[in-house]
N, C-alpha and C positions, 0 to 999 in steps of 0.2 A: 210458021210451021203448020201444016195441015193438022186438023184435030186428031186424025187416026195416027199420024206419026208421033204427035205429042204423047199419046197414050202408050204407044209401043215403046217409046224411049223411057217414059216414066216407069213402066213395068219392067223394062230391062234393068233399070237402076235398082228397083226392088229386088230383082233376081240376084244382084251382086251380094246382097246380104244373105240370101238363101244359099248361095254357092259357098260363101265363107263358112256357113254353119253346117255344111254338108259333109263334115269330117268328124268322126268320133273323137279323135285326139283333141281337136279344137274345142269341142263341147266339154271335154274333161278339163282342159286348161281353163276354160271360163268358170267352171265350178270352183277350182282352186282360187282363182282371182276374185270370186265373189266373197271369199273369206277374208282375204287381205291382199294388198299389193305385194308382188314378189318379183325377184330377179329371174332372169332366164335360167341361171344355174339351178336355183331352188326349184323352179317349175320342172326342169328336166329331171331332177332327182325324184320329185313327187310322182311324176307320170311315167318314170322309167323309160324316157326317150333320150336320144342323144341331144346334146346342146344345139348342134346344127339343125336338127329336125325341129326341135322346140322353137328355135328362133324363126325358122321359116313359117311355121304355123302362126306364131304371134304376129309376124309381119303381115300375113294375109288378113288376120283379124284387125290389125291396125289400119290397113289400107281402106277398109270400109267403115272405119270409125267405131268399131266395137270395143277396142281397147286403146289406151293412151300410155305414154311413157314419161318418165323423168330420169335424170341421171343422178347417180350417187357414187361419186368418185369415178372409178372406171366401169362401174356396173350400170346396166340399164334396168330400171324398175318398171314393171308393167302393172296397170290397174284397169278396171272396167271404166268405161266412159260414164255410165250411169246405171241405175238399177233396172232400167227397162230391158237391158241386155239379158239379164237372168230371167225376167218375166217371159221373154221370147223363148229362151231355152226350155223353161218349164212347160210352156205350151207345146213345144215339140215333143217333150217327154210324155205328156198326157195324151196327145194324139197317138203316139206310138203304143202306149199302154192299151188304148182303146181299140186299135186296129191291127196290131201285129201280134200274132200268136207267139212268136219267138220271144218277144219281150216278156210276156206273161209267164212263159215257161222258165225263163231265166230268173225272174223275180221269185217264182214259187220254189225253184231249186236252191237258190243261194240266199234269199232273204226271208221268205215266209217260213221256211224250215227252221230258221233260228228264232223267229218271233211271230207267232200266229195270232197274238192278242191284238185287239183293236188299239191303234196308237192314239195318242193325245193330240188334238188339233192345237194350233197356235192360239185360237180364241179360248179354248178350254184351259190351256196352260196360263194364259193371262189372268183368268179368274183365280186359279190356284195360287199364282204368285202374289196377287193382291191379298188373298186370304192367309198367306204365309203357311200354307198347309202342305207344301211339298219341298223337297230338296231338288234343286235343278242342277244337273250334272253335265258339264261340257267336256266331252271326251276328245276334242280336237287337240292338235299340237299347241303348245303354249303360245307360239308367235301368232297363231290365228286367233286364239282367245284374247290376247292383248290388243289385237287390232279392232276387236268388237265382240261383245257377247251379251247374252240375256242378263238383264239386271238380276243380281243376287246369285247368279250361277257360280258354282265352284268349278275349277278346272283340274281335272285329273286325266291327263292323256291316257289312252287305252293301254299303252305299254307300261304305265306306272300304276295301273289300277290295283293289282294284287298287293303292291307295297304300301298303298295309302288307304286301305279299307277303314282305318281308324277314323278317317274324316267323314265317314258315312254312318248313318244310324239306321238300325233295323226297325226303329219305332216310327219312322215317317216315310211316306211314299217317295220314291225317287223317280224323276223324269229325266231321261238321258237324251241328249241331242248331239248332232255333229254337223256335217256340211250340207246334207240334204236328204231327200227321200230315198236315194239309192246308195248312200254312203254306208259302208260296212261297219264303220267304227261304233255307232250306237247299237247296231244289231249284236255285235260281238260283246259289247259292254253289258247289254241287257241279259244275254245268255249267261255270261259269267256270273253276274250278280244274282240272278235267280237261282243258279246252282248253289250259291252260298247262303240262300235263305233271305235275300233282300226282296222287298216289295218294290218292283221297278217296272216302269213302262217307258216306251219310246215316243219321242215327239214325232209326229207324222212327217214333218218336213225338216228344215234345218235353220241355221242362223240367218241366211239371206231372207227367207220368207218371214221370219220373226221381225227382222229389221224393217221389211216392207210394211208389215202390220203396224209397227210402232210409228212409222213415218205418217201413216194415214191417221193415226189417233192424235198425233201432236200438231 
């Protein structure tokens, strides 16, 4: 194969990954799968897509090796093939933040308006956890928490927050986290807890980024 044809074919293959990631629904599905492996039915419910549409998107992601499957009875369970998938998604998000005004307008309107304070980075939280100086609050659904969470974090899903305030102290800073930088759960939790007099900040990113940091340190 001539050199120029080799390069064209190689970049064509690279393009299949970019094509698979060029759909917002698929990026959202990957964010959910970064929390825990899940069935088509559960992912359809989480993303408010039809089961048929969800399945089509997942198959497109599987064809280029971004997700894998296993069977559980009659159900097909999807998972990310590796952590590099979400690193790629995060790069897309950062480039979009840097270059697309619409992205920043949306962030300002829906996220910054709920929490304008500087968030805590994963490295900062690591130090605070080691010093046992904060309460780490995971506001994701329980099944995501059980699949993996920050060490010492307590799980109070956002919908249960008002009923379980007794588990939180106003004498210690609370750091809330959820799925990632654009997940509304931690923003909603921070807004609610601040209105009730708690000292609370938000983790800058989410559990997948924390897991990536831990893997580098171990």
